[in-house]
DOPA-911406 format. One record per residue (C-alpha): chain; residue in three letters; z negated, y, x negated. Coordinates in steps of 0.2 Angstrom, whole numbers, plus 2048, in hexadecimal, padded with zeros to 3 digits. Each point is the difference from the previous one (the first is absolute). Layout:
N
chaine A residu ALA w Z v Y u X .
...
This chain:
316
chaine A residu MET w 609 v 4AE u 2BD .
chaine A residu SER w 811 v 807 u 7F9 .
chaine A residu SER w 80F v 7FB u 80A .
chaine A residu ASP w 808 v 7FB u 7EE .
chaine A residu LYS w 801 v 7EF u 7FA .
chaine A residu LEU w 7FF v 7FA u 7EC .
chaine A residu SER w 806 v 7F0 u 7FA .
chaine A residu ILE w 7F9 v 7F7 u 7F0 .
chaine A residu ILE w 80D v 7F4 u 7FC .
chaine A residu ALA w 7F9 v 7F3 u 7F1 .
chaine A residu PRO w 80B v 7F1 u 7F9 .
chaine A residu VAL w 7F4 v 7F0 u 7FE .
chaine A residu TYR w 803 v 7F1 u 7F4 .
chaine A residu ASN w 7F1 v 7F7 u 7FB .
chaine A residu GLU w 7F3 v 80E u 801 .
chaine A residu GLU w 7F2 v 7F5 u 80A .
chaine A residu GLU w 7F3 v 806 u 7F3 .
chaine A residu VAL w 802 v 812 u 803 .
chaine A residu LEU w 806 v 801 u 812 .
chaine A residu PRO w 7EE v 801 u 807 .
chaine A residu GLN w 7FD v 80E u 7F3 .
chaine A residu PHE w 80E v 80A u 805 .
chaine A residu PHE w 7FF v 801 u 812 .
chaine A residu GLU w 7EE v 805 u 7FE .
chaine A residu CYS w 805 v 80E u 7F4 .
chaine A residu LEU w 80D v 804 u 80D .
chaine A residu GLN w 7F5 v 801 u 810 .
chaine A residu VAL w 7F7 v 80C u 7F8 .
chaine A residu VAL w 80D v 80B u 7FD .
chaine A residu LEU w 809 v 7FF u 80D .
chaine A residu SER w 7F1 v 805 u 80C .
chaine A residu LYS w 7FD v 811 u 7F7 .
chaine A residu ILE w 811 v 803 u 807 .
chaine A residu ASP w 805 v 808 u 80F .
chaine A residu ILE w 810 v 7F5 u 804 .
chaine A residu ASP w 806 v 7F0 u 809 .
chaine A residu TYR w 804 v 7F4 u 7F4 .
chaine A residu GLU w 807 v 7EE u 7FD .
chaine A residu ILE w 7FF v 7F4 u 7F0 .
chaine A residu VAL w 80F v 7F6 u 7FE .
chaine A residu CYS w 7FE v 7F1 u 7F3 .
chaine A residu VAL w 80E v 7F5 u 7FB .
chaine A residu ASN w 7FD v 7EF u 7FA .
chaine A residu ASP w 80E v 7FD u 7F4 .
chaine A residu GLY w 7FE v 7ED u 800 .
chaine A residu SER w 7EF v 7FF u 7F8 .
chaine A residu SER w 7FA v 7F0 u 7FC .
chaine A residu ASP w 7EB v 803 u 801 .
chaine A residu LYS w 7F8 v 805 u 80E .
chaine A residu SER w 806 v 811 u 802 .
chaine A residu LEU w 808 v 7FC u 810 .
chaine A residu GLU w 7F2 v 7F8 u 808 .
chaine A residu ILE w 7F4 v 811 u 7FA .
chaine A residu LEU w 80E v 80C u 807 .
chaine A residu GLU w 802 v 7F4 u 811 .
chaine A residu ASP w 7EE v 802 u 802 .
chaine A residu LEU w 7FD v 811 u 7FC .
chaine A residu ALA w 810 v 806 u 80D .
chaine A residu GLN w 7F4 v 7F6 u 80D .
chaine A residu ARG w 7F1 v 80A u 7FD .
chaine A residu ASN w 809 v 810 u 7FD .
chaine A residu THR w 810 v 807 u 80B .
chaine A residu SER w 805 v 80C u 7F4 .
chaine A residu ILE w 804 v 7F3 u 7F4 .
chaine A residu LYS w 812 v 7F7 u 803 .
chaine A residu VAL w 806 v 7F3 u 7F5 .
chaine A residu VAL w 812 v 7FA u 7FD .
chaine A residu ASN w 802 v 7F0 u 7F7 .
chaine A residu PHE w 80F v 7FB u 7F7 .
chaine A residu SER w 806 v 7EE u 801 .
chaine A residu ARG w 800 v 7FE u 7EC .
chaine A residu ASN w 7FE v 80E u 7F2 .
chaine A residu PHE w 80F v 80B u 7FF .
chaine A residu GLY w 7F8 v 80D u 7F4 .
chaine A residu LYS w 7F6 v 810 u 801 .
chaine A residu GLU w 80F v 80B u 804 .
chaine A residu PRO w 806 v 7F7 u 80F .
chaine A residu ALA w 7ED v 7FF u 806 .
chaine A residu MET w 7FF v 812 u 7FF .
chaine A residu SER w 810 v 802 u 809 .
chaine A residu ALA w 7FA v 7F6 u 80F .
chaine A residu ALA w 7F0 v 809 u 801 .
chaine A residu ILE w 80A v 810 u 801 .
chaine A residu ASP w 80A v 7F8 u 80E .
chaine A residu TYR w 7F1 v 7FB u 808 .
chaine A residu ALA w 7F6 v 810 u 7FF .
chaine A residu SER w 800 v 80C u 80F .
chaine A residu GLY w 7F4 v 810 u 7F9 .
chaine A residu ASP w 805 v 811 u 800 .
chaine A residu CYS w 7FF v 7FF u 7ED .
chaine A residu ILE w 7FF v 7EF u 7F5 .
chaine A residu ILE w 7F6 v 7FD u 7EE .
chaine A residu PRO w 805 v 7F1 u 7F6 .
chaine A residu ILE w 7EF v 7FA u 7F7 .
chaine A residu ASP w 7FC v 7F1 u 7F4 .
chaine A residu VAL w 7F2 v 7F5 u 805 .
chaine A residu ASP w 7F9 v 7FE u 7EF .
chaine A residu LEU w 7F6 v 811 u 801 .
chaine A residu GLN w 80B v 808 u 7F3 .
chaine A residu ASP w 807 v 80B u 80C .
chaine A residu PRO w 7F0 v 80C u 805 .
chaine A residu PRO w 800 v 7FF u 813 .
chaine A residu GLU w 7F5 v 810 u 7FF .
chaine A residu LEU w 811 v 80A u 7FC .
chaine A residu ILE w 804 v 7FC u 812 .
chaine A residu ILE w 7F5 v 80E u 806 .
chaine A residu ASP w 808 v 80C u 7F4 .
chaine A residu MET w 812 v 7F9 u 805 .
chaine A residu VAL w 7FE v 802 u 813 .
chaine A residu LYS w 7F9 v 811 u 7FD .
chaine A residu LEU w 80F v 806 u 7F6 .
chaine A residu TRP w 80C v 7F6 u 80D .
chaine A residu ARG w 7F8 v 80D u 80E .
chaine A residu GLU w 804 v 80F u 7F4 .
chaine A residu GLY w 811 v 7FC u 801 .
chaine A residu PHE w 805 v 7F6 u 7F1 .
chaine A residu ASP w 80C v 7EF u 806 .
chaine A residu VAL w 7FC v 7F8 u 7F0 .
chaine A residu VAL w 7EF v 7FF u 7F7 .
chaine A residu LEU w 802 v 7F6 u 7EF .
chaine A residu ALA w 7EF v 7F9 u 7F6 .
chaine A residu ARG w 804 v 803 u 7EE .
chaine A residu ARG w 7F6 v 7F7 u 7F5 .
chaine A residu ALA w 7F8 v 80C u 7F3 .
chaine A residu SER w 802 v 7F5 u 7F1 .
chaine A residu ARG w 803 v 7ED u 7FB .
chaine A residu ALA w 7F1 v 7FF u 7F4 .
chaine A residu SER w 7FB v 7F0 u 80A .
chaine A residu ASP w 813 v 7F9 u 7F9 .
chaine A residu GLY w 802 v 7F6 u 7F0 .
chaine A residu TYR w 80C v 80B u 7F4 .
chaine A residu LEU w 80F v 7F5 u 803 .
chaine A residu LYS w 7FF v 804 u 813 .
chaine A residu ARG w 7FE v 811 u 7FF .
chaine A residu GLN w 80D v 803 u 7F3 .
chaine A residu THR w 80E v 7F5 u 80B .
chaine A residu ALA w 7F9 v 807 u 810 .
chaine A residu SER w 804 v 812 u 7F7 .
chaine A residu TRP w 811 v 7FB u 7FB .
chaine A residu PHE w 805 v 7FA u 810 .
chaine A residu TYR w 7FC v 80F u 80A .
chaine A residu LYS w 80A v 809 u 7F3 .
chaine A residu LEU w 80E v 7F5 u 801 .
chaine A residu PHE w 801 v 800 u 811 .
chaine A residu ASN w 800 v 813 u 804 .
chaine A residu ARG w 80D v 803 u 7F4 .
chaine A residu ILE w 80C v 7F6 u 806 .
chaine A residu SER w 7FC v 7FE u 812 .
chaine A residu GLU w 804 v 80F u 80C .
chaine A residu THR w 7EF v 7FB u 80A .
chaine A residu ASP w 7F2 v 804 u 7F6 .
chaine A residu ILE w 7EF v 7F8 u 801 .
chaine A residu PRO w 7EF v 809 u 7FB .
chaine A residu TYR w 7F9 v 7F9 u 7F1 .
chaine A residu ASN w 7F1 v 7F4 u 802 .
chaine A residu VAL w 801 v 800 u 812 .
chaine A residu GLY w 802 v 7EE u 808 .
chaine A residu ASP w 801 v 7FD u 814 .
chaine A residu PHE w 7EF v 807 u 804 .
chaine A residu ARG w 806 v 80F u 80A .
chaine A residu LEU w 803 v 808 u 810 .
chaine A residu MET w 80F v 801 u 80A .
chaine A residu ASP w 801 v 80A u 810 .
chaine A residu LYS w 80B v 7F5 u 80E .
chaine A residu LYS w 80F v 80A u 7FE .
chaine A residu VAL w 801 v 7FA u 7ED .
chaine A residu VAL w 7FB v 7ED u 805 .
chaine A residu ASP w 80F v 802 u 80C .
chaine A residu VAL w 80C v 802 u 7F2 .
chaine A residu VAL w 7F9 v 7F3 u 7F5 .
chaine A residu ARG w 802 v 7F5 u 80E .
chaine A residu GLN w 812 v 802 u 803 .
chaine A residu MET w 804 v 7FB u 7EC .
chaine A residu THR w 801 v 7EC u 802 .
chaine A residu GLU w 806 v 7FC u 7EF .
chaine A residu LYS w 7F8 v 7EF u 7FA .
chaine A residu ASP w 7FC v 806 u 7EE .
chaine A residu ARG w 7F3 v 80B u 805 .
chaine A residu PHE w 7F7 v 80D u 7F2 .
chaine A residu MET w 7F3 v 807 u 80C .
chaine A residu LYS w 7FB v 80C u 7F5 .
chaine A residu GLY w 812 v 809 u 7FF .
chaine A residu LEU w 803 v 7FB u 812 .
chaine A residu PHE w 7F0 v 80C u 807 .
chaine A residu CYS w 806 v 80E u 7F4 .
chaine A residu TRP w 812 v 800 u 805 .
chaine A residu PRO w 7FE v 808 u 811 .
chaine A residu GLY w 7F8 v 80E u 7F9 .
chaine A residu PHE w 7F7 v 80D u 80A .
chaine A residu ASN w 7F1 v 80A u 7FE .
chaine A residu SER w 7F4 v 7F8 u 7F3 .
chaine A residu THR w 7F0 v 803 u 7F5 .
chaine A residu ILE w 7F5 v 7F8 u 7F5 .
chaine A residu ILE w 7EE v 7FA u 7FF .
chaine A residu GLU w 7F9 v 7FA u 7EF .
chaine A residu TYR w 7F4 v 7F1 u 7FE .
chaine A residu GLU w 7F9 v 7F5 u 7F3 .
chaine A residu ARG w 804 v 7EF u 804 .
chaine A residu PRO w 7F2 v 7F2 u 7FF .
chaine A residu LEU w 801 v 7EE u 7FA .
chaine A residu ARG w 804 v 7F1 u 80D .
chaine A residu ALA w 7F2 v 7FD u 80A .
chaine A residu GLN w 805 v 7ED u 801 .
chaine A residu GLY w 80B v 7F4 u 7F9 .
chaine A residu ASP w 810 v 803 u 7F4 .
chaine A residu SER w 80F v 80A u 802 .
chaine A residu LYS w 810 v 7F6 u 806 .
chaine A residu PHE w 80C v 80B u 7F6 .
chaine A residu GLY w 802 v 7FA u 7EE .
chaine A residu PHE w 808 v 808 u 7F2 .
chaine A residu TRP w 813 v 7F4 u 804 .
chaine A residu ARG w 7FC v 807 u 813 .
chaine A residu LEU w 7FE v 812 u 7FD .
chaine A residu TRP w 810 v 7FE u 7F3 .
chaine A residu ASN w 809 v 7F8 u 80E .
chaine A residu PHE w 7FA v 80C u 80D .
chaine A residu ALA w 804 v 80E u 7F3 .
chaine A residu ILE w 814 v 7FB u 800 .
chaine A residu SER w 801 v 7FD u 813 .
chaine A residu GLY w 7FA v 811 u 802 .
chaine A residu ILE w 80D v 809 u 7F3 .
chaine A residu THR w 80E v 7F6 u 807 .
chaine A residu SER w 7FA v 803 u 811 .
chaine A residu PHE w 802 v 814 u 7FC .
chaine A residu SER w 80B v 804 u 7F6 .
chaine A residu SER w 812 v 7FA u 7F8 .
chaine A residu VAL w 800 v 809 u 7F0 .
chaine A residu PRO w 7FB v 7F0 u 7F5 .
chaine A residu ILE w 810 v 7F7 u 807 .
chaine A residu ARG w 809 v 80F u 7FB .
chaine A residu PHE w 7FA v 801 u 7EF .
chaine A residu GLY w 80B v 7F1 u 7FE .
chaine A residu THR w 80E v 809 u 802 .
chaine A residu TYR w 7FD v 80D u 7F1 .
chaine A residu VAL w 7F9 v 7F4 u 7F5 .
chaine A residu GLY w 80F v 7F7 u 802 .
chaine A residu LEU w 80C v 80F u 7FE .
chaine A residu ILE w 7F5 v 805 u 7EF .
chaine A residu ILE w 803 v 7EF u 7F8 .
chaine A residu SER w 812 v 7FF u 804 .
chaine A residu LEU w 802 v 813 u 7F8 .
chaine A residu THR w 7F7 v 7FA u 7F2 .
chaine A residu ALA w 80A v 7F0 u 800 .
chaine A residu PHE w 810 v 80C u 7FF .
chaine A residu ILE w 7FA v 80C u 7F2 .
chaine A residu TYR w 7FB v 7F0 u 7F6 .
chaine A residu ALA w 810 v 7F6 u 804 .
chaine A residu VAL w 808 v 812 u 7FA .
chaine A residu MET w 7F8 v 7FF u 7F1 .
chaine A residu ILE w 805 v 7ED u 7FA .
chaine A residu ILE w 812 v 802 u 803 .
chaine A residu GLY w 7FF v 811 u 7F6 .
chaine A residu LYS w 7F7 v 7F8 u 7F2 .
chaine A residu THR w 80B v 7F0 u 801 .
chaine A residu VAL w 811 v 80C u 800 .
chaine A residu LEU w 7F8 v 809 u 7EF .
chaine A residu PHE w 7F6 v 7F4 u 7F7 .
chaine A residu GLY w 805 v 7F0 u 807 .
chaine A residu VAL w 7F7 v 7F0 u 808 .
chaine A residu ASP w 7ED v 7FD u 7FA .
chaine A residu VAL w 7F7 v 7F1 u 804 .
chaine A residu PRO w 7F8 v 7FE u 811 .
chaine A residu GLY w 7EF v 803 u 800 .
chaine A residu TYR w 7F8 v 7F2 u 80C .
chaine A residu ALA w 7EE v 808 u 802 .
chaine A residu SER w 809 v 812 u 805 .
chaine A residu ILE w 80A v 7F4 u 80E .
chaine A residu MET w 7F1 v 7F5 u 805 .
chaine A residu VAL w 7F7 v 812 u 804 .
chaine A residu ALA w 80D v 808 u 809 .
chaine A residu VAL w 802 v 7EF u 80B .
chaine A residu LEU w 7EE v 7FD u 804 .
chaine A residu PHE w 7FC v 813 u 804 .
chaine A residu VAL w 80E v 800 u 80B .
chaine A residu GLY w 7FD v 7EE u 807 .
chaine A residu GLY w 7EC v 807 u 802 .
chaine A residu VAL w 807 v 810 u 80A .
chaine A residu GLN w 80D v 7F6 u 80D .
chaine A residu MET w 7F0 v 7F5 u 803 .
chaine A residu PHE w 7F3 v 80C u 803 .
chaine A residu PHE w 80D v 809 u 80C .
chaine A residu LEU w 805 v 7F0 u 808 .
chaine A residu GLY w 7F0 v 7FE u 803 .
chaine A residu LEU w 7FB v 811 u 808 .
chaine A residu LEU w 811 v 7FE u 80B .
chaine A residu GLY w 7F8 v 7EF u 805 .
chaine A residu GLU w 7F1 v 80A u 805 .
chaine A residu TYR w 809 v 80B u 80E .
chaine A residu ILE w 80D v 7F2 u 805 .
chaine A residu GLY w 7EE v 7F6 u 805 .
chaine A residu ARG w 7FB v 80F u 80A .
chaine A residu ILE w 811 v 7FF u 808 .
chaine A residu TYR w 7FF v 7EE u 804 .
chaine A residu LYS w 7EF v 803 u 809 .
chaine A residu GLU w 806 v 80D u 80C .
chaine A residu VAL w 810 v 7F7 u 802 .
chaine A residu LYS w 7F5 v 7F0 u 807 .
chaine A residu ASN w 7F6 v 80C u 80A .
chaine A residu ARG w 7F2 v 7F4 u 801 .
chaine A residu PRO w 7F0 v 807 u 809 .
chaine A residu LEU w 7F5 v 808 u 7F4 .
chaine A residu TYR w 7EF v 7F7 u 807 .
chaine A residu ILE w 7FC v 7F3 u 80C .
chaine A residu VAL w 7F2 v 802 u 80B .
chaine A residu GLU w 7F7 v 7F1 u 808 .
chaine A residu ASN w 7F2 v 807 u 809 .
chaine A residu THR w 7F7 v 810 u 805 .
chaine A residu THR w 7EF v 805 u 805 .
chaine A residu GLY w 7FB v 80F u 80A .
chaine A residu PHE w 811 v 807 u 804 .
chaine A residu ASP w 806 v 805 u 811 .
chaine A residu ASP w 812 v 7FC u 804 .
chaine A residu ASP w 805 v 811 u 7FE .
chaine A residu ASP w 7F6 v 805 u 7F1 .
chaine A residu VAL w 810 v 7F9 u 7F4 .
chaine A residu CYS w 80B v 80F u 7FC .
């Protein structure tokens, strides 16, 4: 057996239907790799029998370790906790719904052993998604990469392999609003990409609806770029310059031709337009202030109620 150790990390939230199938598929794949491994699962406050299933599996297989949150904190904190508890030389985040094919782990480990620090798994197509979801995803990647100093590869999710030195950098980033796709890409290092066709969920439904994805996108953009708030300065300057030029025109017209009857419609349009722009950027400013507020409070990112399968020296 190789001296290397692989950590598979999996956030779990109400996945009782698919957990047995997930572990069965994962064990088959891992048995084909000459490597020591652990599977770190974080129960993110599940209300079904997910925790019972995880703890039962951990009792029967010492490679399975369970971190149980005191309540639901969200996928990003769950992913962060799994990274904190993982002890491998490389880690692979994976969703338990089997849309991240465990079979790719074999190729990921092979490429890692060839010298790559990061192995990204990219969807070859998004044909299984609806038109609106495909378009909004494309717009998000384009916008994010245009305004952020950290590029995230198109159609790449959390499913990837990262060497321990990359993970150590991610652990040092302690912000409360966490956009893991961005955090995983920020350290850089030598990376490569493998493509795959993403299957449908094995069981259950996605926990990410449109509104949650929208908020997730806003969080990602504001976490990695100050361009949106800076854009408000430029819009304000343009509006001010336009208003100054218009004022000069009105004064000149009044001096030369006298006073016209005031135009109510034009005044209302101008007031509503400027007011709308102000409200938009006040809301955007609030997004950034809200993130500062969370950082200043410095509350824990997550609370662990109990763990199963860990030794005292396992936690990083």
